[in-house]
N, C-alpha and C positions, 0 to 999 in steps of 0.2 A: 634512267636510261631510256633512250628513244626506242621505238619499236624496230627500227632498222638495225640499230646496234644490237638489240636483243636477238634478232634473227641471225645476225652474223655470229654472235656468241654461241648460239645453239646449233649452228650448222655443222654438218658432218665433216666438212673439209678443213675447218679452221685449225684443229690440232695437228693433223698431218702436214698442213701447209707450214705451220710454225716449226715443226720438227725438221722439215725439208730445208727451209731457209736457214735454220740454225746449223744444219749439217754442212751445207754448201759454204756458208760464211766461215765456219770453224775450219773446214778443210783448206780453204784459200788462205786464211790467216795463219794456220800452222805451217803450210808450205812456204809462205813468204817469210815467216819467222825463221824457219830452219835454213833458209838460204842466206840470211843475214847473220845468224848467231851460230856458234859452235856448241850446240847443246850436248851435255854429257849423256847421250843415249846411243847405244850401238849394239851390234850383234843380233838384232832381231831377225834378220834374214841373211844368214852367212853366205848364201849363194849369189849375192849381189843383185843388180837390177833385174836379171832374168828371173830369179826366184821371187822377187817382189812382184813382178808382173804376173807370174803364175798364181801367187797368193791372192792378189787383188782380183784377178779374173775369176778365181774360184769363189771369192766372196760375192762378187757381183752376180754371178750365175745363181748361187745359192739364195741370195736375197730376192732375186726375181721369182724364184720358185716359192719362197716363203710368202712373199706378198701375194702371189696368185692364189696360194692355198688359203691364206687368211681371207682374201676377198671372196673366194668360193664358199668357204664356211659361213661367212657373214650373209651372203646372198641366200644360201639354203636356209639359214636361221630366219631370215626375214620372210621367206616364202612359207615356211612352216607356221610361223606366228600369224601371218596374214590369213592363211587358210584354216588354221585350227582355232584361233581365238577371235581376232577381228582385224580388218585392215587398218583400223585406227590406232592399233598398238605399235605400229612400225616406228613411230616417232620415239618411243621409249628406247628402241635399239639404236636408232640413228644418233641419239643424243648421249649414248653411253660413252663416257670418257675412256674406259678401259679399251673398248674396241677401237676408238679413234687413236689412242696412244699406241696400241699394238701395231696398227697399220702405219702410223707415223714413224715408229722405231725402225720397222723394216725398210721403209722408203728412205729414211735418213741414213741408214747403214749403206744402202745401195748407192745413194748419191755421194756420200763421203768417200767411199771406195773409188767411185768414178773420178772424182776430182783428184784424189791422190794418185791414181793411175796416170792421169794426164800430166801430173807434175813430176813423174819419175824422170831421172836423167837419161839421156840417150847413150852416154858413154859408160862403159863398164867401170872405169876408174873414178867416176864422179861419186860424191857422197850421197847416200840414200836419205830420204826423209824418214828417219827412224821413228821419230815421235809420232808422225802421222800414221805410220804402219802399226805402231803400238795401239793407237786409238782405234784403228780399223779392227784389229783383233779383239779389243775390248768391246767394241760395238757388236761384233759377231756373238760373243759370249752373252752380252745383254739381250740380243735378239733371241737367242736360244732359250734363255730363261723366260723372256716375255712370251714366247710361243707356247711354252708349257702352261704358264699362268693363263694365257688367253683361252686355251682349250678348257681349262677348269672354269673360267669365268663364263664362257658362252654356254656351257652346259648348265650353269647355275641360273643365269638370267632367262633361259628358255623355260624354266619351270613355271607353271601357271600361277602358283602361289606368289612367286617373286614378281611376276607381271602385275598381278592384282594388287599386291602390296605397293609396287611402284606407282601405280595409278592413284591409289589412295593417298600416298605420301605427297604426290604432286598436287592433288586437289586440296589437301590440308594446307599446303603452302599457299595456294591461291586464296583460300578462306582467310588465312592469317594476314595476308597482305592487302585485304580489302580495306578501304578507308571506312571509318565509322559511318553507318547509315544516317541520313538526315531524317528528322521528324517530318512526316508529310505535311502537317498543318503549318510547319514553319517555312515551307517553300512557297513563296509568292511570286508569280510571274505575270507579266502583262499580256496583252493580246498579241497574236501572231502577226508579224509585219512582213515576214519573208520566209520562204521555204527553199532550202538548198537541196537540189536533187543529187543523187549519186551518179557519177559519170561512168562507172564500171560496175559490173556484177561480181559478186563474190561474198565471202564470209567476213563479217566484221570481227577482226582480230583484236584490235586495241583502240582505246579512245584516250587521247591525251587531254584530260579534263583541265589541267593547269593551263595548257596552251589555249584551249577554248575560252577559258575565263579571261586570259590576257587579251584575246581577240575581242571578246565581249566588252571588256573595259575600254578598249580603244574606240569602239564604235557605239558605246553607251547603250548596250542592249544585253539581253540574256539569251543563252543558246541552249536548246534541248536536243539531245541526240535521240532520234526516233527509234532506230533498231537497238537491240541490246547486243553485247558481245556474244558471238556464236550464231547470230541470225544471218540468214542469207538475204542480201539486198540486191535487187535487180537495177540495172541502169535506168535512170529516170525516176525511180521511186524516191520519196522523201528521205533524206539522210539527216538533215538538221532543220530545226525550226527556230527562227529568230523572234524573240519576244521584246516588246517595248518594256524597258526597265521602268520601275515606278518613278514617275515624275520626270522621265528623260525623253529625249527625242532621238531615236536611233538613226544612225546613218546606214546606208546599204552595206551589207557585208560582202566582201569579195569572196566569191565562191571558191576560187583556187586556193586561197589561204585557209578557208574553213575546212576544205576537204583534206588538207594536210594533217589535220588533227585526228582524223579517223583512218586507221589502217585497214585495208580490205585485202584479203588473200584468197587463195584457191581452196584452203582447207581450214578447219578449226584447229586452234592451238590452245594449250593451257595458258593460264595467266588470268586475265579478266573474265574469260569464259568459264564460269563455274559449272555449267551444264556439260562441258566436254568430258570430264572425268566420269560423271554419272552415265553419260551415253556409252562410254567405253565399257563400264561395268555391266550395263544392261545388255550390250552386244555380246559380251563374253557369256553371260548367263543364258541368253536366248539361244546362242549357238550351241552351248553345252547341252541344252534341253531338246535340241532338234533330234529327230529319229536317227539321223545319220551319225550323230556323235553319242548322244544318250549318256552324258557324264554329269550325273546329278550332283556329285560332290563339288565339282568346279562351280556349278550354278550356286550352290549353297555358300561357297567361299566368296563369290562375287557379291551376293546379297549381304553377307556379314560385313564386308568392307563398306558397302553402300550404307548400311545401318549406322556405322560409326559417323559417316559424313552427314547423314540426315539428322542425327542426334545433335551434332555440333551446330547445324543451321537452324534447328528447331527453337533454339533460345535466342535467335536473332530475327529482327523484322526483315521483311523483304527489302533488299538493299536498293535505296535510291541515293545516289551520291551527288553532292553539290559542291561547287567552288564559289566562295563568297569574297567580297571585298572586306576591308577592315571594318567598315561600318555595317556589315551584315547583308549588304545587297547581293542577291544571288546573280551570278554571272554565267554559270554553266551547270547543267544537270544531265545525269544519265541514270538509267535504271539497269538492273541485272535480272537474271532469271528468277521467276517467282518460286516459292516453296511448293506451291500446288503443281507446277510443271515438273519439278524434280520428283515429287511423289508419283506423278503419272509415268515418268520415265522408268522408275524402279518398280513401283508396286503394280501399277496397271499393266504395263507392257509385259512384265515377267509373269504375272498371274495369267495373262492371256495364253501363254505358251506352256504354262506349268500345270494345266488343269488335270493331267493324269499323273502328277508327281506329288503325292500327299506330303512328302518330306519338305519340299520347297513351299508348298502352300501353307503348311503349319508355321514355317519360319517367317514367311511374309506376314501372316496374321500376328505373330508375336512381335515383329518389328513395328507394325502399326500401333499395337497396344502400348508398347514401350514409348513410342513417340508421343502418343496422346498423354502420357503421364508427365512429360517434361516440356511440352511445346508451349509457346506463348499463346495467349488467347487469339491473336490475329491468325494463327495457323490452325486453330481447333476445327474450324468448319471443313477445311480441306482434309484433315486427318479423319474426322468422324465419318465423312462420306465413304471412307475406305475401311472402316472398322468391320470385322466379320461379325455375323450374328452371334449372340451369346451361345456358347457351347463348351463342352469340356474337352478342349484341345490339349494335347500333350506336346511340348516343345522338344522335338527330337531332331537334332542336327549333328 
């Protein structure tokens, strides 16, 4: 899936838009069907078109109020999460399918009733669209049940443990979807023949390594991505470096096609950016340890989640991903965040603000000791620099 399609899939508006289009299409289809067929449905509104108009007008008014209330609750939840935990956790709420489906259900009910109201006959003796009225009432009942569940759901996802768990689950998915790292000694590239600069500033969100490899194959070269996912690149800074393939004569690489392989956005997003989840957890812990909040238990929970992620990555070398031809020729290469940087994000940053919190300090020391017991030799130096001096610490969390 391309980065653009992934952005559309994860957008907040997609589910409400699908619900809205489905409601309008269904309402038009049912209204047209009832004009052509004599369906065995009747007696829904005994008072005729006047009663139907009153019913549909009440549904439309109620759904406007429902939608406004849900939107207000969602905005308040986003504001609280941003101020209490971290502005970077807002994406968790915006991508929540339950919130999107609730808003979509209310908007769909409103639009369906609007279309049915427009299709009502003008004369009192004309037949009413009874089936459409039945569906409108069913949608109101569905919206009522959805609203009750939405209130339960929003209070659940607002809990800090749920937020931290969601960040951890998202980062574990990113780790699982990483391609196998290449052996550094097996990556052979020629000299640099061209540097492609970035034309815009922003965060590197995604790198299409397969597309870069195809481009390198067409121009008989190898391509290295200079920044890693999650880095901020400024306009004019090196984005790609073109290497002469072994024994080949590269042709100039078209900069516009090369830039299409790297997606640059205004903010960091999960996926290839492994460090984003660690940054979110560190932000939550640091804010919880601030004098204004002073919530040590939340900081402990964030460190525990980061511990699980660090332990998973301790048994993997620093990821350098390559794409090769069938004969083994390297065509594209990119790196990802180093284990040392991840340790600095969690261990060093949180230690700096947790100096007056022995509970958090003891937990961080225990995390480093545990990582030292399972890490690959390539990570030992980074871990040993952070080992506490020998002492009789008690792990109390």
